[in-house]
C-alpha positions, 0 to 999 in steps of 0.5 A: 493959573495958566490961560488954557486951564482958565478957559477950560474951567469957564467952559466946564462951568458954562456946561454945568450951568446949562445942564442945571438950567435944563433940569430946573426950567425944562429947556430944549437944546434950542433954548425953548421950553420943553413940554414936561408933564408930571407923571401921575399914576391912577388908582382904579377901583372896580365895584359890583353894580348892585351892592357897590361892593369893591371887587378889586383895587388897582394901585399905580395904574399907568395913565395911558393904560387901556380898558383892555389892559385893566381887564387883564389886571382884574383877571389876575385878581379873579382868574374866573373872569377872563377879559372877554367875559368882563364888561366895565362901565363908568355907570351901572346903567351906562354903556360898556367901555371899549377895550381900546379906550385909554384911562386918562381920556375918560371923564374920571379923576386920578381915582377911577371907579368902574362897575363890573358886569359878568357877561357869562361864558364866552365862545370864539366867533369862529366856533360860533359860526362853525356851529351855526352853519354846520348844523343846517348843512347836516340837518338838511341832508338828513331830511333829503335822504329820508330816514325812516323815522322822519317820514312814513316807513314806506318812503324810507330812503326814497328820492323825489321824482322832481329834479327841483328837490335835488337842486334845492339840496345842492343849493342849500348845501353849497350856501352853507359850505361857502359860509363854513369856508368863509368862516375859516379862511376869509372873515376877520372878526372885530369882536373876539367872542360871543356869550354862550347863551347867544350861540344857543339861541342862534343855533336854535334859530338856524337849526330849527328853520333848516329842519322846518324847510327841509321837512317840507321841501323833501316831503314825499307829497311836495309839489314843484313850483307853479311855473315849472322849469322856467321858474326854477331856472330863473331862480337858480340864476338869481341864487347863483349870481347873489352867492357869487356876489356875496363871496366877492364882497366878503373878499373885498372886505377882507382885503380892506383889513389885509394889513391887520389894522382895526381902523375902520375904512370906507369900502369902495368898488374894485375891478370885480363887477360884483363889488360895484354894488358898493356904489349904491349901498353900504352893506352889499353883502347883506343885499346879495345874501337876501337876494340868494334866499329870495332866489331859493324861495322862488325856486322851491315855492315853499312857505317856511323858506319865504318866512326864513327869508323875510326874517333874515332880511329884517335882521340884516336891514337892522345890521345894515342901518347900524353900519351905515350910520356908523360910516356916516358918523366916522367919515365926513366924505362918505358917499351920499348916494349910498343906502344901507341895503337896497339901492335908492330905497332902504 
């Protein structure tokens, strides 16, 4: 055998030996152990929480599959239960798993057991807000024009002699038109849907209060505020500033998610002075919202409006505290000076 052929054979033998060693021992090109794990598929069973009856069995599920993907697999077996209608839990009375949670990171074995809850028919958030906000807008205008079947017939289609009544109609309409515009062009919703039964309750609340306060403000016997134009003008200034502030905060929050990422970020003030409230509170949009309704209450000096403002403030405080606590848990460097909704107080 020629020397050249001998060298070539030795090289070929060395290469084949190295390849065999890589396959057997998992070595990298640097001779270091490669971190190769056995790829194990999961089995997923979905049970009824009450009867413990097996509703679905999924075989060979990827370990990095998300809960959202498992919901899609379940949907293929049961088309009537689309993903947004499903709630999956590890325990019948436990917390609902989030769609972005990964199967292999959950405290389950290779056979995972989930409990299914039907959330009922779902409605998209855009449609939810359109229904909630369009109703009060048209209901209030209906009372403002005084059709004959609301007040006495002799007051049909008459107008109030007090300018504050017209001003209140303009402010109320502006508020809900702004909300509708924000719903369509500004807001980004973290959750895709809301149960249909919830939208019915929300509409009853918003529409009912709109009718109640509109009935009294536009009533033929309505009397203007105690301190006249001075009270109305100060209230109008408060209402206008808070509406502008609320819109500015919504734009700032929208820009925070401008890249389409779902990752939560700390909102900070921008060059817009209305956003400087971020220095002191976690949810200035709720602060401005409450301020706007306080201004409307002072402007109209109407008890139903005051009650609506109070209930709204209580609910927004609950939401603000929840978001504030979430920020504190997720971000170690979250500003200590911030309060949930009222600077230095609440």
